[in-house]
C-alpha positions in Angstrom: -17.0 -23.2 2.6 -15.5 -24.0 6.0 -16.2 -27.5 7.2 -18.3 -27.7 10.4 -16.5 -28.5 13.6 -16.7 -32.2 14.6 -18.2 -33.0 18.0 -15.7 -33.3 20.9 -14.1 -36.6 21.7 -16.6 -39.0 23.4 -19.6 -36.7 23.2 -21.5 -38.7 20.6 -22.6 -42.4 21.1 -23.9 -44.9 18.6 -27.4 -46.1 19.0 -26.6 -49.6 20.3 -24.9 -51.0 23.4 -24.3 -54.5 24.8 -25.2 -55.4 28.3 -24.7 -58.5 30.5 -25.6 -59.1 34.1 -23.7 -61.0 36.8 -25.9 -62.7 39.3 -26.3 -66.0 41.1 -22.6 -66.5 40.8 -22.3 -66.4 37.0 -22.5 -64.2 34.0 -25.9 -64.2 32.2 -26.3 -64.1 28.4 -25.7 -60.6 27.0 -28.0 -58.7 24.8 -27.9 -55.7 22.5 -30.0 -52.7 23.6 -30.7 -49.2 22.5 -28.3 -46.8 24.3 -30.2 -45.3 27.2 -30.6 -45.1 31.0 -29.8 -48.3 32.9 -31.7 -49.5 36.0 -29.6 -48.8 39.1 -30.6 -49.0 42.7 -29.6 -45.8 44.7 -27.9 -48.1 47.2 -25.8 -49.8 44.4 -22.3 -50.6 45.5 -20.7 -48.5 42.7 -22.4 -45.3 43.8 -21.1 -45.5 47.4 -17.8 -47.5 47.2 -16.6 -46.8 43.6 -16.6 -50.4 42.5 -16.2 -49.8 38.7 -13.6 -50.1 36.0 -13.5 -49.5 32.3 -11.5 -49.8 29.1 -11.0 -47.6 26.0 -9.8 -48.7 22.6 -10.6 -48.2 18.9 -11.9 -49.8 15.7 -10.8 -48.3 12.4 -12.2 -48.3 8.9 -9.6 -49.4 6.3 -9.3 -48.2 2.8 -11.2 -51.2 1.6 -14.1 -50.3 3.9 -13.5 -53.1 6.3 -13.6 -52.4 10.0 -10.8 -53.7 12.3 -10.4 -53.4 16.1 -6.9 -52.7 17.4 -5.4 -55.0 20.1 -8.7 -55.9 21.7 -7.2 -58.9 23.4 -4.8 -56.7 25.4 -7.7 -54.4 26.5 -9.9 -57.3 27.5 -7.2 -58.8 29.6 -6.4 -55.5 31.3 -10.1 -55.1 32.1 -10.1 -58.5 33.7 -7.1 -57.5 35.7 -8.8 -54.3 36.9 -11.8 -56.4 37.9 -9.6 -58.7 40.0 -7.9 -55.8 41.7 -11.2 -54.2 42.6 -12.7 -57.6 43.7 -15.5 -57.3 41.0 -16.9 -60.2 39.1 -14.3 -60.9 36.4 -15.7 -60.6 32.9 -15.5 -63.7 30.7 -12.9 -62.9 28.1 -14.8 -64.6 25.2 -18.2 -63.0 26.2 -16.7 -59.5 26.5 -14.9 -59.8 23.1 -18.2 -61.0 21.5 -20.1 -58.1 23.0 -17.5 -55.7 21.5 -17.7 -57.3 18.1 -21.5 -57.2 18.1 -21.6 -53.5 19.1 -19.1 -52.7 16.3 -21.1 -54.6 13.7 -24.3 -52.9 14.8 -22.5 -49.5 14.5 -20.6 -50.3 11.3 -22.2 -47.4 9.4 -21.2 -45.0 12.1 -17.4 -45.8 12.0 -15.7 -42.6 10.6 -13.2 -42.6 7.8 -9.5 -42.3 8.9 -8.2 -40.4 10.8 -11.4 -40.9 12.7 -12.3 -44.2 14.5 -15.0 -45.9 16.6 -14.0 -45.6 20.2 -15.1 -48.6 22.3 -15.9 -48.2 26.0 -16.6 -51.4 28.0 -17.5 -50.6 31.6 -18.1 -52.9 34.7 -20.0 -51.7 37.7 -20.9 -53.3 41.1 -24.7 -53.3 41.6 -25.3 -54.9 45.0 -27.8 -52.6 46.9 -26.1 -52.3 50.3 -24.8 -49.1 51.8 -23.2 -51.0 54.6 -20.9 -52.9 52.2 -17.7 -50.8 52.5 -15.7 -53.9 53.4 -17.7 -56.4 51.2 -17.3 -56.8 47.5 -20.3 -56.5 45.2 -21.8 -59.9 44.4 -23.8 -58.6 41.4 -22.6 -56.5 38.5 -23.4 -55.0 35.1 -21.0 -55.2 32.1 -21.8 -52.7 29.4 -20.1 -51.9 26.1 -20.6 -48.5 24.5 -19.3 -47.1 21.3 -18.5 -43.5 20.2 -17.6 -42.2 16.7 -14.5 -40.0 17.2 -12.8 -37.8 14.6 -9.2 -36.6 14.2 -7.9 -35.8 17.7 -5.8 -33.1 16.2 -8.4 -31.6 13.9 -7.5 -28.1 14.9 -3.8 -28.8 14.4 -1.5 -30.6 16.8 0.2 -28.3 19.3 3.1 -28.9 21.7 1.7 -29.5 25.2 2.6 -27.6 28.3 3.0 -30.0 31.2 3.3 -29.2 34.9 5.7 -31.4 36.9 4.0 -32.2 40.1 6.7 -33.5 42.4 4.7 -33.7 45.6 1.2 -35.1 45.0 0.5 -38.6 43.8 -2.0 -39.4 41.1 -3.5 -42.3 43.0 -2.9 -45.0 45.6 0.3 -46.7 44.7 -1.3 -50.2 44.4 -4.2 -49.0 42.3 -2.4 -47.0 39.6 -2.4 -50.0 37.4 -6.2 -50.2 37.5 -8.3 -48.3 35.0 -11.0 -47.0 37.3 -12.8 -43.7 37.5 -11.5 -42.9 41.0 -8.0 -42.5 39.6 -9.1 -40.0 37.1 -11.2 -38.1 39.7 -8.1 -38.0 42.0 -6.1 -36.4 39.2 -8.7 -33.8 38.2 -8.3 -31.4 41.1 -4.5 -31.1 40.9 -4.8 -30.8 37.1 -7.3 -27.9 37.2 -5.4 -26.2 40.0 -2.2 -26.3 38.0 -4.0 -25.3 34.8 -5.3 -22.2 36.6 -1.9 -21.3 38.1 0.5 -22.2 35.3 -1.7 -22.3 32.1 -0.7 -26.0 31.5 -2.5 -28.7 29.5 -1.7 -31.7 31.8 0.1 -32.6 35.0 3.0 -35.1 35.1 2.9 -36.8 38.5 6.4 -37.2 39.9 5.9 -37.9 43.7 9.2 -37.5 45.5 10.8 -36.6 42.1 10.2 -40.0 40.6 8.6 -39.6 37.1 5.3 -41.6 36.6 2.5 -40.5 34.3 0.0 -37.8 33.7 -3.7 -38.0 34.7 -4.6 -39.9 31.5 -1.5 -40.9 29.6 1.9 -42.5 29.8 5.1 -40.5 29.5 8.0 -41.2 27.2 11.4 -39.5 26.5 12.5 -39.8 22.9 15.5 -39.4 20.7 16.2 -40.9 17.3 16.8 -44.6 18.0 16.4 -44.3 21.8 13.4 -44.3 24.2 13.3 -43.9 28.0 10.1 -44.6 30.0 9.2 -45.6 33.5 9.4 -49.4 34.0 6.1 -51.1 34.8 4.9 -51.3 38.3 1.5 -51.0 40.2 1.7 -47.2 40.5 0.6 -46.3 37.0 -1.4 -47.7 34.1 0.2 -50.2 31.7 -0.8 -48.5 28.5 -1.5 -50.6 25.4 -0.4 -47.7 23.2 2.8 -47.5 25.2 3.3 -51.2 24.7 2.6 -50.9 21.0 5.1 -48.1 20.5 7.8 -49.9 22.4 7.3 -53.1 20.5 7.4 -51.2 17.2 10.7 -49.4 18.0 12.3 -52.5 19.5 11.6 -54.3 16.2 13.4 -51.5 14.4 16.5 -52.0 16.6 16.0 -49.0 18.9 17.4 -48.8 22.3 14.5 -49.0 24.8 15.1 -48.3 28.4 12.3 -49.1 30.9 13.5 -48.0 34.3 12.9 -45.5 37.1 14.2 -42.0 36.4 13.8 -38.7 38.2 12.9 -35.1 37.3 16.5 -34.0 37.1 17.3 -36.6 34.5 14.2 -35.8 32.6 15.1 -32.1 32.5 18.6 -32.9 31.3 17.2 -35.1 28.5 14.8 -32.6 27.1 17.5 -30.0 26.5 18.3 -31.9 23.3 15.6 -34.7 23.2 11.9 -35.0 23.0 9.0 -35.8 25.4 5.6 -37.2 24.5 2.4 -38.6 26.0 1.0 -41.9 24.7 -2.6 -43.0 25.0 -5.6 -44.3 23.0 -7.1 -40.9 22.2 -4.2 -39.0 20.8 -1.8 -42.0 20.2 1.3 -39.8 20.7 1.2 -36.1 21.7 4.4 -34.0 21.8 5.4 -32.0 24.8 6.9 -28.5 24.2 7.3 -27.2 27.7 7.8 -28.7 31.2 6.8 -26.3 34.0 8.2 -26.7 37.5 7.7 -24.6 40.6 11.0 -23.0 39.8 10.4 -22.1 36.2 9.8 -23.3 32.6 11.9 -25.7 30.7 11.7 -25.9 26.9 11.6 -29.4 25.4 14.0 -29.3 22.4 13.0 -26.3 20.3 9.6 -26.1 22.0 7.7 -27.7 19.1 6.5 -31.2 18.5 9.7 -33.1 17.6 10.3 -35.1 14.4 10.7 -38.4 16.3 7.3 -38.0 18.0 5.7 -37.1 14.7 7.3 -40.1 12.9 6.4 -42.6 15.6 2.8 -41.4 15.7 2.5 -41.6 11.9 3.9 -45.1 11.9 1.5 -46.5 14.5 -1.5 -44.8 13.0 -0.6 -46.3 9.7 -0.8 -49.8 11.3 -4.0 -49.0 13.1 -5.7 -47.8 9.9 -4.4 -50.6 7.6 -2.2 -48.3 5.6 0.9 -50.2 6.8 1.2 -54.0 7.1 0.0 -55.5 10.4 2.9 -57.9 10.9 2.1 -58.6 14.6 -1.6 -59.6 14.4 -2.8 -56.5 16.2 -5.8 -55.9 14.1 -8.9 -58.1 14.1 -11.3 -57.6 11.3 -14.9 -57.5 12.6 
């Protein structure tokens, strides 16, 4: 009998969330609540001026049944950085980490077996009710942690992605690309849907002026056996934790890692014999099979997911799920 299809990524939430309020100049004690609607004034700052940021990371169930969260410290720090960039009340690192742990513990029975995981979504929103505050930061805020059981991202079988190379439009404002905020994803949605309709692609790789950056929701890497090329970090794109994990892993194995600007011409030359992949929390590492430009299509390698991409994904997933030794202290048992 055929197994029933699993719900789509992020469509199912656990029954418990954590919530803390910022008011009177400080964070109040957090509490666990049933997942449900939150009180929000229609004049809330977030609804008019986009004062919000979020994070996304996973907790995994090991073979021994224990649940561990992957690189939570990096995600907590990135969320604090996003809050600073958006002039939102900065979450207390210890309180946010505690909120995440408590939500995981409350949802322990809902953590799927590998290759599934529990996806964690902390979110921070400005709540000051003032529709005239376009040039004034929100003085009150809500910090909420949600959790979602997610299953194998490639349950239907991994396929090589078709990527449109957008060499004119930018994904976001250059100084806010580093911030994980909903406005950046909304800005990428229109160009992505337009290119999907016109070229039948899966994602858009933003390369304004020919400079390769990232897609709407993932970092971009060029791969060969023993060699990685990816854009050096700056404020124009998100500093992915999965990206950092992969680069750390291959550096430790003696690979040549280049982090520098590169252009579309160099990328197209690379993929004649090399590989390309997208890195992010959801898929970990997804292979690119075709790059589509306005002048035509360019096959990446043989057009299939390359062996280097497959190997690196397998290695990182093994660490995340406890099948391989965690020699870098990336997993925290909860």
